[in-house]
PAMI-878090 format. One line per field, with one value per residue: residue number from 0; residue in one letter; x, y, z of N, C-alpha, C in turn. Coordinates in steps of 0.2 Angstrom, whole numbers, plus 5000, padded with zeros to 4 digits. Layout:
BEGIN
pos	[NUM ...] $
code	[A ...] $
npx	[X ...] $
npy	[Y ...] $
npz	[Z ...] $
capx	[X ...] $
capy	[Y ...] $
capz	[Z ...] $
cpx	[X ...] $
cpy	[Y ...] $
cpz	[Z ...] $
! end
This chain:
BEGIN
pos	[0 1 2 3 4 5 6 7 8 9 10 11 12 13 14 15 16 17 18 19 20 21 22 23 24 25 26 27 28 29 30 31 32 33 34 35 36 37 38 39 40 41 42 43 44 45 46 47 48 49 50 51 52 53 54 55 56 57 58 59 60 61 62 63 64 65 66 67 68 69 70 71 72 73 74 75 76 77 78 79 80 81 82 83 84 85 86 87 88 89 90 91 92 93 94 95 96 97 98 99 100 101 102 103 104 105 106 107 108 109 110 111 112 113 114 115 116 117 118 119 120 121 122 123 124 125 126 127 128 129 130 131 132 133 134 135 136 137 138 139 140 141 142 143 144 145 146 147 148 149 150 151 152 153 154 155 156 157 158 159 160 161 162 163 164 165 166 167 168] $
code	[M S Y R N K T Y V A F A S E D I R S Y R L M E A W R E N R N I D F N F Y D A H D L Y V S R D T S S R E T I K R N L R E R M K N A K Q F V L L G S A N A K K K G G D G Y S F L A Y E I E A I V N L D L P V V I A N L D G G R T V N R N F I P K P L L D V D Y Y T M S V S F Q P A I I K Y A L D E Y A E A Y A R S S N T G C Y Q Y K P S V Y E Q L G L] $
npx	[5251 5236 5225 5211 5195 5183 5166 5162 5151 5145 5137 5125 5125 5112 5105 5108 5100 5096 5108 5109 5099 5103 5114 5106 5099 5110 5112 5101 5095 5086 5087 5096 5109 5124 5139 5156 5160 5168 5167 5169 5182 5195 5188 5181 5179 5166 5172 5184 5196 5194 5204 5209 5197 5196 5208 5206 5194 5201 5209 5200 5194 5205 5204 5193 5185 5174 5160 5145 5134 5122 5109 5102 5094 5100 5113 5117 5119 5128 5138 5144 5148 5161 5166 5161 5162 5157 5159 5173 5174 5168 5177 5188 5183 5183 5197 5202 5196 5186 5171 5155 5140 5124 5112 5096 5087 5074 5068 5068 5071 5079 5091 5094 5098 5097 5101 5114 5130 5138 5152 5154 5146 5152 5164 5159 5158 5157 5144 5131 5115 5102 5087 5084 5085 5089 5091 5093 5104 5114 5115 5120 5132 5138 5138 5139 5150 5160 5163 5167 5181 5185 5178 5175 5165 5157 5148 5131 5122 5108 5099 5089 5071 5069 5079 5076 5063 5068 5074 5064 5058] $
npy	[4843 4840 4849 4856 4854 4848 4841 4832 4819 4812 4798 4787 4770 4765 4776 4778 4780 4794 4800 4796 4803 4816 4816 4815 4827 4835 4832 4836 4848 4857 4860 4870 4865 4859 4850 4845 4830 4820 4807 4802 4799 4787 4774 4761 4743 4731 4720 4724 4725 4730 4739 4744 4751 4761 4768 4772 4781 4790 4796 4802 4811 4819 4827 4835 4850 4854 4847 4837 4830 4818 4819 4809 4797 4785 4790 4796 4786 4776 4785 4788 4776 4771 4761 4759 4764 4776 4782 4783 4792 4803 4805 4809 4821 4830 4830 4835 4848 4854 4863 4857 4853 4849 4840 4838 4823 4821 4832 4843 4860 4864 4862 4846 4836 4823 4818 4820 4814 4809 4811 4824 4832 4831 4838 4850 4855 4866 4867 4867 4865 4860 4859 4844 4849 4855 4869 4875 4868 4870 4884 4884 4878 4887 4899 4897 4887 4894 4904 4898 4895 4907 4910 4910 4902 4890 4874 4869 4876 4884 4890 4905 4907 4916 4915 4904 4908 4918 4910 4905 4894] $
npz	[4969 4962 4950 4957 4952 4952 4957 4970 4974 4987 4995 5002 4998 4996 4991 4978 4967 4968 4966 4952 4947 4948 4939 4928 4928 4925 4912 4905 4894 4897 4911 4922 4927 4932 4934 4937 4938 4950 4951 4938 4937 4940 4940 4949 4950 4954 4958 4964 4976 4993 4997 4985 4980 4990 4988 4975 4978 4986 4976 4968 4976 4978 4967 4969 4972 4980 4989 4988 4998 4999 5008 5020 5031 5029 5025 5036 5045 5039 5036 5048 5053 5054 5045 5032 5015 5013 5026 5026 5015 5022 5032 5025 5019 5030 5033 5021 5022 5014 5006 5010 5004 5009 5003 5006 5005 5007 5003 5012 5018 5028 5041 5045 5057 5058 5046 5044 5045 5060 5062 5055 5063 5075 5074 5072 5059 5045 5036 5023 5022 5010 5000 4990 4975 4959 4957 4969 4974 4964 4967 4980 4978 4970 4978 4993 4993 4986 4995 5006 5010 5014 5025 5043 5049 5058 5060 5056 5043 5034 5021 5020 5018 5008 4999 4992 4987 4978 4969 4963 4969] $
capx	[5244 5232 5220 5204 5189 5177 5162 5162 5145 5145 5130 5125 5123 5104 5103 5111 5095 5096 5114 5108 5094 5108 5117 5100 5098 5116 5112 5095 5096 5081 5088 5102 5113 5130 5145 5161 5159 5174 5166 5171 5189 5197 5183 5182 5174 5163 5176 5190 5197 5192 5210 5209 5192 5198 5213 5202 5191 5206 5212 5194 5193 5210 5202 5187 5185 5168 5157 5138 5132 5115 5107 5097 5095 5106 5119 5120 5121 5134 5144 5146 5149 5168 5168 5158 5165 5154 5162 5179 5173 5167 5183 5192 5180 5185 5204 5203 5193 5182 5164 5150 5133 5120 5106 5091 5083 5067 5065 5068 5075 5082 5096 5091 5104 5096 5104 5121 5134 5141 5159 5153 5143 5157 5169 5156 5160 5153 5140 5125 5109 5097 5083 5086 5083 5094 5092 5096 5111 5118 5116 5124 5139 5141 5139 5142 5156 5165 5164 5169 5188 5186 5174 5177 5159 5157 5142 5127 5118 5103 5097 5083 5066 5069 5083 5072 5059 5072 5076 5057 5056] $
capy	[4843 4841 4854 4854 4857 4843 4841 4825 4818 4807 4796 4780 4765 4765 4782 4779 4783 4801 4802 4795 4809 4822 4815 4816 4834 4838 4830 4839 4855 4862 4861 4874 4862 4856 4849 4841 4824 4817 4800 4800 4797 4781 4770 4754 4737 4728 4715 4727 4725 4736 4744 4747 4755 4766 4771 4776 4786 4795 4800 4806 4816 4824 4832 4839 4857 4854 4840 4837 4824 4817 4818 4804 4793 4780 4793 4797 4779 4774 4790 4788 4769 4770 4756 4759 4768 4783 4784 4784 4798 4808 4807 4813 4828 4833 4831 4840 4854 4857 4864 4852 4855 4843 4840 4833 4819 4822 4839 4848 4865 4866 4858 4840 4832 4815 4816 4823 4810 4811 4814 4831 4835 4831 4843 4856 4856 4871 4864 4871 4861 4863 4853 4841 4852 4857 4876 4877 4864 4874 4890 4883 4877 4894 4904 4894 4884 4899 4908 4893 4896 4914 4910 4907 4899 4882 4871 4868 4882 4883 4897 4908 4905 4921 4913 4899 4912 4921 4905 4902 4887] $
capz	[4970 4956 4950 4959 4948 4952 4962 4973 4977 4992 4996 5004 4992 4995 4988 4971 4962 4968 4962 4945 4945 4948 4932 4923 4928 4921 4904 4903 4892 4900 4918 4922 4932 4929 4939 4934 4942 4952 4950 4932 4938 4944 4941 4952 4948 4959 4961 4966 4983 4998 4997 4978 4980 4994 4984 4969 4981 4988 4970 4965 4981 4978 4962 4971 4976 4984 4990 4989 5002 4998 5015 5022 5037 5027 5025 5043 5048 5035 5036 5055 5056 5054 5041 5025 5010 5015 5032 5023 5012 5027 5036 5020 5018 5036 5032 5015 5023 5008 5007 5010 5003 5011 4999 5009 5000 5009 5001 5017 5017 5034 5044 5048 5060 5057 5039 5044 5048 5066 5062 5053 5069 5081 5073 5071 5052 5042 5030 5020 5020 5005 4998 4984 4969 4955 4957 4976 4975 4960 4970 4985 4975 4967 4983 4999 4991 4984 5001 5011 5012 5017 5031 5049 5051 5060 5061 5051 5041 5029 5018 5022 5013 5003 4994 4988 4983 4973 4964 4960 4972] $
cpx	[5241 5227 5214 5199 5183 5173 5161 5155 5146 5138 5131 5123 5116 5102 5106 5106 5095 5102 5113 5103 5098 5111 5112 5099 5104 5115 5106 5096 5091 5082 5095 5106 5118 5135 5150 5162 5166 5173 5167 5178 5190 5191 5185 5177 5172 5167 5183 5190 5195 5198 5210 5203 5193 5203 5210 5198 5195 5208 5206 5194 5199 5209 5196 5189 5179 5165 5149 5137 5125 5113 5101 5099 5101 5113 5122 5122 5127 5140 5147 5148 5156 5170 5167 5163 5163 5158 5169 5179 5172 5173 5188 5190 5183 5193 5206 5200 5190 5175 5160 5143 5129 5113 5101 5087 5076 5064 5066 5073 5079 5087 5093 5097 5103 5099 5111 5125 5138 5148 5159 5151 5148 5162 5166 5158 5155 5150 5134 5120 5104 5093 5086 5083 5088 5096 5096 5103 5116 5120 5121 5132 5142 5142 5142 5149 5162 5167 5167 5176 5189 5182 5177 5171 5161 5150 5138 5122 5113 5102 5090 5077 5066 5074 5080 5066 5062 5074 5070 5055 5051] $
cpy	[4844 4847 4852 4858 4853 4844 4833 4824 4812 4805 4789 4776 4765 4771 4784 4782 4790 4804 4802 4801 4815 4822 4817 4824 4838 4837 4834 4846 4860 4863 4865 4871 4858 4855 4844 4836 4821 4809 4797 4797 4791 4777 4763 4749 4735 4723 4718 4726 4731 4742 4748 4752 4762 4771 4775 4782 4792 4799 4804 4812 4822 4829 4836 4846 4858 4847 4842 4830 4824 4815 4814 4801 4788 4783 4794 4791 4777 4779 4790 4781 4767 4764 4757 4764 4776 4786 4786 4791 4804 4810 4811 4820 4832 4835 4835 4847 4858 4858 4858 4855 4849 4844 4835 4830 4819 4828 4844 4854 4868 4861 4852 4836 4825 4813 4817 4818 4813 4814 4822 4835 4836 4836 4850 4859 4861 4868 4868 4866 4864 4857 4850 4843 4855 4864 4878 4874 4868 4881 4889 4882 4883 4899 4902 4892 4889 4903 4904 4895 4902 4915 4907 4903 4892 4880 4871 4874 4879 4890 4899 4907 4910 4919 4908 4903 4915 4917 4902 4895 4888] $
cpz	[4964 4956 4952 4956 4948 4958 4964 4976 4981 4994 4999 4998 4991 4992 4981 4966 4962 4965 4954 4943 4944 4941 4927 4922 4924 4914 4901 4901 4895 4908 4918 4928 4929 4934 4935 4939 4944 4951 4943 4932 4942 4945 4944 4950 4954 4962 4964 4974 4987 4997 4990 4978 4984 4991 4978 4972 4983 4982 4967 4970 4980 4972 4964 4974 4980 4984 4990 4993 5001 5005 5016 5028 5035 5027 5032 5046 5045 5036 5043 5057 5056 5050 5034 5021 5012 5021 5030 5020 5017 5030 5031 5019 5024 5035 5026 5017 5017 5010 5006 5009 5004 5007 5002 5005 5001 5007 5006 5016 5023 5036 5047 5050 5059 5050 5039 5048 5055 5066 5060 5059 5074 5080 5072 5064 5049 5036 5029 5018 5015 5003 4991 4978 4966 4956 4964 4977 4970 4964 4976 4983 4972 4973 4989 4997 4990 4990 5006 5014 5015 5024 5037 5052 5053 5061 5055 5049 5036 5026 5020 5017 5007 4997 4989 4984 4977 4967 4961 4963 4978] $
! end
């Protein structure tokens, strides 16, 4: 097994602008946000076959220690359609049993089941929902993701308002 040290960001293709914003946060010296991106590995071309893309996704995910799912209505739809690449990624998340931080693209700070793909809800997967802001995503990756393996929690969780206040949000 390879060494897992990456963060895998899963998202519906319609939400790629938000993923690009996360990359910009990482590059901005004035924002305390960093992640080792699994998407930097095993790059696929637009002309790659479906099986080649799936194989590359699988290799990327094997290097991940945690996942961020960009939560949106598109993510819920595609993540549960059984066909899209996001559905494939969601299936792999469950099989790998790794922590999933759901970053709500609407800025919501609570669990929004309209943004969580059905396969995660069906298995009562332990997730942490946060707003789409660098400070709280970083906090969740540092705190929730680190404690995930030791936890027996199931289902969808969110942080109390005091956590956001503590982070100045």
